[in-house]
N, C-alpha and C positions, 0 to 999 in steps of 0.2 A: 485557598487551599487549607484543608484540615489535617490537624497533627500526624493523622493515618496515612493520608497520600503524600503527605512529605518524607514518612518513614519507608511507607511500604509502595508507595508509586500507584497511579490511578487504580482505583477499582474496576474499569474495565478491562485492565490488565489480567485478571482473575475470572474473567467468564471466559469458560474453556469454549464457548461456540462461537466465538470472535477471534481471529488472528493476536498474538500476543505484541507482533511487529511485522513488518513487510521488508521485505530486501527484493532487490534488484542487481541482478549478475551480470557481467559484460565479462566477455571472453578476455583475460591478460595478454596472450599469446593467440593470434587469430589462425582459427583451425585447431587450437586445442581447448575442447571444453574443461578439462580438468584443474588449469589454472584460472582463477579468475577474478576480478574485482568487485567486491559487494558493496553496496550503497543500503542504506539503513534509514527508516523512520517507523514511529509508531503509530502512524497514519498512512492508508495510500494516499491520500492527497497531499500529505506531507511528504512524501516520497516522490511523486510525480512532478511537484513543486520544486524540490531540490534538483530533479536529475532536468527538468526545463530550464533552472537558473544556472546549471552547469556544463549544459550544451550537450548532455546525454542525450541521444537521439532514440526512439523507441524500437525503432528496427536493430540496434545494438544490443538490448537487456531484455532478458526474461525477469519475469514478476513473479514473486511468491508470499503467500501469506505462511508465517510460522506459526504452527501450533504447538505445545507442549511436546508432545511424541510425534510431530508430521511438520513436512510442508509442504503444501499444495500450490501448484504454479496456478498462476491468473493470466487469464488471457487479456493482452496486451491492447486489443483492437477495442475493449471498453472503456480504456483511457483516452481514444483517441479522438480528435476533430475529423471531420469529412476531408481536410487538407491533409491529412497524415500527421500533424501537428500534437502535442500533450493538450488535454483537456484541462481547464481550470475549474475550480469549484464556483459556483454550483452546479455547473453543467457535467463535470466528473461525478458529483453526487448522483445526480440525477440520471449518467447512465449506468453506474452502477446499481442505484437502487431498480430502475426500472427492464436490467437484466435479472436481478434476482427474484422482482417478481414474477417474471416470466418463466426463467428457471425453476427457480426453488433450490438454486444450486449453493448450497452453505458458504463456501468460500467467498460469496459475494454479500452475506447476509450483516446488516448494520448499518449499512449507509443511506442516509436520507438526506435530498433536498430541502425538506422542509420537514419540522417536529423535531422529535428525538432522535439526535445521530450517538449511536453507541459510542463512539470515539471522541466524545467533545470534552471529557475530561483530560485528553492524552494532549500531549506535547509535540507539535507539528515539524518541529526541527530536523531535517534530515542531516546525514552525514556520511562520509566515504569519501572515496571508496577506500575499502581496508582489503 
C-alpha cells in the first residue's frame, strides 16, 4: 500500500464514475421506511458477503451505490442466485458485469469477473447495522 493510499484511501474512491461506497438499507420498524438500519462496504461484493454472513436476506434490504452528490438504487436481483440466495464472487462479479454490458447502466460499471476490477484497491469488509 502506498503512502498516498494510506493517507487518502484507495484511488478508486476518487473516480466519480463509480460509487465511493455501497449501502444496504433495511427498515428498523416494519412498515416504516423512514427509520432504517444501514449496512456499508466499499465494494458491492463486500457488502453482499457481509449481508450473507449476518443472515440479512435479500428480500429485507434495498441496495444503493453512493456517489458524491447522489445515491442510486441497485436492483437486488443481479446479486441473487437462481434459488434466491446471495451470489458470491466470481458469480456476483459476472452477474453485475453482464448486466452492465447488456444495459450500459452506469450504476453497474466497473465490476468484472476477469481482468481489471475497478474496486480491487478497496477493502471488502462490511459493517453495520447503523
